[in-house]
C-alpha positions in Angstrom: 2.0 -21.5 6.1 0.5 -18.1 7.1 1.4 -14.5 6.1 3.1 -13.6 9.3 5.6 -16.5 8.9 6.3 -15.4 5.4 7.1 -11.8 6.4 9.1 -13.0 9.4 11.3 -15.0 7.0 12.0 -11.8 5.0 13.1 -10.1 8.2 15.7 -12.8 8.9 16.7 -13.5 5.3 17.5 -10.2 3.5 18.3 -12.0 0.2 14.8 -13.6 0.2 13.3 -10.2 0.9 15.2 -8.7 -2.0 14.2 -11.5 -4.4 10.6 -11.1 -3.4 10.8 -7.3 -3.8 12.3 -7.5 -7.3 9.5 -10.0 -8.4 6.8 -7.7 -6.9 8.3 -4.7 -8.8 7.8 -6.5 -12.1 4.3 -7.6 -11.0 3.2 -4.2 -9.7 4.8 -1.6 -11.9 2.1 -1.9 -14.7 -0.7 -1.5 -12.2 1.2 1.5 -10.6 1.4 3.3 -14.0 -2.2 2.4 -14.7 -3.3 3.9 -11.4 -1.8 7.4 -11.6 -4.3 9.0 -14.0 -7.7 7.6 -12.7 -6.8 8.0 -9.0 -6.8 11.5 -7.5 -3.8 12.3 -5.3 -4.0 16.0 -5.9 -3.1 18.1 -2.9 -0.8 15.5 -1.3 2.7 16.8 -0.9 4.4 14.1 1.2 3.3 10.4 0.8 4.2 7.6 3.1 4.2 4.3 1.1 3.8 1.7 3.8 5.5 -1.6 3.0 6.1 -0.1 -0.4 8.7 -2.6 -1.6 10.6 -1.3 -4.6 8.8 2.0 -4.4 7.3 1.5 -7.8 4.1 3.3 -6.9 6.1 6.3 -5.7 8.0 6.2 -9.0 4.8 6.1 -11.0 3.1 8.9 -9.0 6.2 11.0 -9.5 5.6 11.1 -13.2 2.2 12.9 -12.7 2.8 14.9 -9.5 6.2 16.7 -9.9 5.9 18.5 -6.5 5.2 15.3 -4.5 7.8 13.8 -2.2 7.8 10.2 -1.1 9.0 7.8 1.6 9.1 4.1 1.2 8.6 2.6 4.7 10.0 -1.0 4.6 12.2 -3.6 6.2 15.8 -2.3 6.4 17.0 -4.8 3.8 14.3 -3.7 1.3 15.0 0.1 1.9 18.4 -0.4 0.2 16.7 -1.8 -2.8 14.0 0.9 -2.9 16.8 3.5 -2.9 18.5 1.7 -5.8 15.3 1.9 -7.8 14.8 5.6 -7.0 18.3 6.2 -8.4 17.6 4.1 -11.5 14.7 6.4 -12.3 16.5 9.6 -11.4 14.3 10.2 -8.3 16.7 10.0 -5.5 16.0 13.6 -4.5 12.2 12.9 -4.3 12.0 9.3 -3.0 13.7 8.3 0.3 13.3 5.3 2.5 12.6 4.5 6.2 13.3 1.3 8.0 9.9 0.5 9.5 7.9 -2.2 11.1 4.3 -1.2 10.6 3.0 -3.2 13.5 5.6 -2.4 16.2 7.4 0.9 15.4 6.2 4.4 16.1 4.6 5.8 13.0 6.3 8.8 11.5 4.6 12.2 11.3 4.7 15.0 8.7 2.9 13.2 5.9 -0.4 14.3 4.4 -0.9 11.0 2.6 -0.5 7.3 3.6 -0.5 4.7 0.8 -0.9 0.9 0.9 -0.8 -1.3 -2.2 -1.7 -5.0 -1.8 -1.1 -4.8 1.9 -4.5 -5.1 3.5 -5.2 -8.3 1.6 -2.3 -9.9 3.5 -4.0 -9.5 6.9 -7.2 -10.3 8.8 -9.6 -7.8 10.2 -7.7 -7.0 13.4 -4.5 -6.2 11.6 -6.3 -4.1 9.0 -8.1 -2.2 11.7 -4.7 -1.5 13.3 -3.1 -0.2 10.1 -6.1 2.1 9.4 -6.1 3.4 13.0 -2.3 4.0 13.0 -2.7 5.9 9.7 -5.4 8.1 11.1 -3.4 8.8 14.2 -0.3 9.7 12.1 -2.0 12.1 9.7 -2.9 15.7 10.3 -6.4 17.0 9.6 -7.0 16.9 5.9 -4.6 14.0 5.4 -5.7 11.1 3.2 -5.3 7.3 3.1 -5.2 5.3 -0.1 -5.7 1.6 -0.4 -4.9 0.0 -3.7 -6.5 -3.4 -3.9 -8.3 -5.9 -6.2 -11.9 -5.7 -4.9 -14.3 -8.6 -4.5 -17.9 -7.9 -5.6 -20.4 -7.1 -2.8 -21.8 -10.6 -3.2 -18.2 -12.0 -2.7 -18.6 -14.4 -5.6 -16.6 -12.6 -8.3 -15.1 -11.4 -10.4 -13.2 -14.6 -11.2 -9.8 -13.0 -10.9 -10.6 -11.4 -7.6 -12.0 -14.6 -6.2 -9.1 -16.7 -7.3 -6.6 -14.1 -5.9 -8.5 -14.1 -2.6 -8.1 -17.9 -2.4 -4.4 -17.5 -3.0 -4.2 -14.9 -0.3 -6.0 -17.1 2.2 -3.5 -19.9 1.5 -0.3 -17.9 1.6 -1.2 -15.1 4.1 -3.5 -14.3 7.0 -5.8 -12.3 4.7 -8.1 -12.3 1.7 -9.4 -9.9 -0.9 -12.0 -7.4 0.6 -15.1 -5.8 -0.9 -15.3 -2.1 -1.3 -17.9 -2.0 1.5 -15.6 -3.9 3.8 -12.7 -1.5 3.2 -15.1 1.4 3.6 -16.1 -0.1 7.0 -12.5 -0.4 8.1 -11.7 3.2 7.2 -14.9 4.6 8.7 -14.2 2.7 11.9 -10.7 4.3 12.1 -12.4 7.8 11.7 -11.9 8.5 8.0 -14.7 10.2 6.1 -15.4 11.2 2.5 -14.5 7.7 1.4 -14.3 7.1 -2.4 -13.7 4.1 -4.6 -12.0 4.6 -7.9 -11.4 1.8 -10.4 -7.9 2.1 -11.8 -6.1 -0.6 -13.8 -7.5 -4.1 -14.6 -9.3 -5.4 -11.5 -7.6 -2.8 -9.2 -9.3 0.1 -7.4 -8.2 2.8 -5.0 -10.2 3.2 -1.8 -9.5 6.6 -0.3 -10.6 8.5 2.9 -9.9 11.8 4.5 -9.1 12.7 8.1 -11.6 15.5 8.7 
C-alpha cells in the first residue's frame, strides 16, 4: 500500500503511531547498542535524530558519549513517547524532542550531526536525495551525516537477510535496501565527502559523510 500512505496514517492516528514506535523500539534497541562501539561519532556534540522514533539510538549513544546532546525529530504524537523513553533511562536532560516533518518543515540548525536509522530504505531515490540535501544544508562545515542501514551487496543479490528485507521494504514502503555504493552516491551528490562505511551489528552498517 506504499510507504507514504503508511506514514500518513501515523499522522492522523496517534495511537497507531505510538504502537508502531513501541514495536520499533524493541526491534531497534539491540542494533542501537551494537552500533555505538564500532561506529565513530567522536567530535559530535549535538545530534539530530531524524524520524528517530523512541530515541533508542540516542539512548544507546548516550552510554558512550557523555557530552553529547540529542534531539529526536518526529511526529508530534511520537515526540511525547520519545520523551517518556528519555525519562525512563534518566536522560531527560540530554535527549529532547522536536515535532518535525522532514519533507515539509524548515530544518533546524545548530547540530553538528544528523542521524537516520532505517529511514532511507523507506523511500525512493528522489526522497533520499532530498533528505541528504537538506541535511547538508542544515549542517555547518565539519558537520557529519550518519545513515544506519542494512546494506545490499554491490551485486544486489545478497546477503539473504538484506535481500529479503529489501523485498519487504518494496512491498510496504516506497523504498528498498541500498548498496554501500548507492548510499555513497546519494551523499556525494548532496556535497558530502570523506564518506566511510562501517559494519556495526548483524547485517547493519553506518555510512557517514562530512560537510567539508
